[in-house]
Phi, psi and omega in degrees: 000126180260151173289313184221131169250132178245124181269101181114132181245041172274191181302319180297309181298315180295321181291322173301317179295321179302310180294323181292315182292329176286347170264014176065039178261150178275119189240133169240132174256133178243122185226128180288330187234271182217156181295156176107331183063206184292334182295335181298338183269355182281129183297312179222139169251120180232010182236024177260123189301131176094345181238114185294314180203137177202149177284153178301317181299317181292318179298314182294318180292320176299317180293316177303310181299321181299317180290319181293324180293336179275359173100021175293151174248137180228139180232127181273079183224154183261127181281127181251341180192148170237120178279165184297328179277014175067034168274126181255121181257128175246185175288351182234349183179189180229141183225137181252139181217160175283327178219154179229132170247123176270114183219049191270004168068213181217171182238160180293135179285148177264159170281336185056052181245162178306126175090348190301308183293329185288336186255006176298124185084355176235032178133338176260128177223163177236019183207107183288321183288339177283311192245358188302326181297340177289349188242034176299125181061023177248178183253131183227165174227144174244135180245119179153171186228357180264188180302323182298315180297312180298317181294322181288326174296318176295316178299317181289334181291340177275352185245307184279156180283334180207141183230116170269130173247113185249133186219140184282345178255180182264004176207163184261150175276341185290170181296145185292329182294327174290322181292322178293325176293323178294319182292344177271357183261127185291334183268011182247131177236124180262127176242114183263169173054038186218143177243139176278127184250344175197157173235153184207164179166177178246091182088331176212163183298133178233337182197160175231149174251129180241152178229131179271180185290349178262008181067023171280136180253148179212145176253131175246126175280117179222168180254332183213141177236127184248109185265122180223073182246030177100182181230168176218144180281162175235081187244014185299329184291343181257005189293344175285339183243350182223160172267140182238131183281180187295345181262359181092003177275152183279132176282136177205167175284172177299340179262021169066024179271143169263187179285348186256134177298130175083006174241123184236171183220148182211147175086199188299340183288345185257161179289119177192167186284320190236125181243095184225169176300318177300321178287332180289317176291327178295316177297321184291319181287326178292313181298315181294319181293319177289320174305316179294316181296326182261006184295134181253000000 
């Protein structure tokens, strides 16, 4: 029997574990992939209070090591169900807890275009800091309009010979300072009011087809495509113990309680206005603190 089981080892989950372990609770982290969540792919973090700049990998690794030194247990298993009695079922076993914190984050959205799935790992990527170095002096494209897309385009412009930045609207959602930096780079070409409709190649990605708002089509010869069009939660497995909104996020009070006693939610997976590193760690600390207070 664990005091707290935490689903997900991203910033929210690791912070929850940190607070629970410091309260001398027995904690199990269940993580489907690797510790750190999406933040581990960030090239630079520049908006975390007290830290001027740090890579996402270093931030996540420092937090992970801090938690492990306090005695956390982590198992790399996929959670498939949570029962009302707080038994957590994974693809490998079952674990019982007094409290459960769901902190599974979100996954990268797909474009759902012809050929996308076929070329993942063969030219299609969702993480420039993970795969960018494969495209040194090559031609790449980034698709998206938020800060992630702009940051990835900046990062890739230092590696690739040419970067196309493609966005379906006529303006970007991202920060003006990132956009200004991109416009100053000679090897970056911005294409607005356009959607990527297909990717193609022989064994690996060789080109993409884009269509503008006037239905004009154009083919771009590229070596890599980096898709940065947001994230989505994967919470269907928990629908028996939590309420889920129309976008798939878990509904909770401001104090991260769900509709089920002893089951809490933290981080990007929950319904809220702002999804940032600061709000993830805030959720994690709050969820653990309330779970401890209400533990039976």
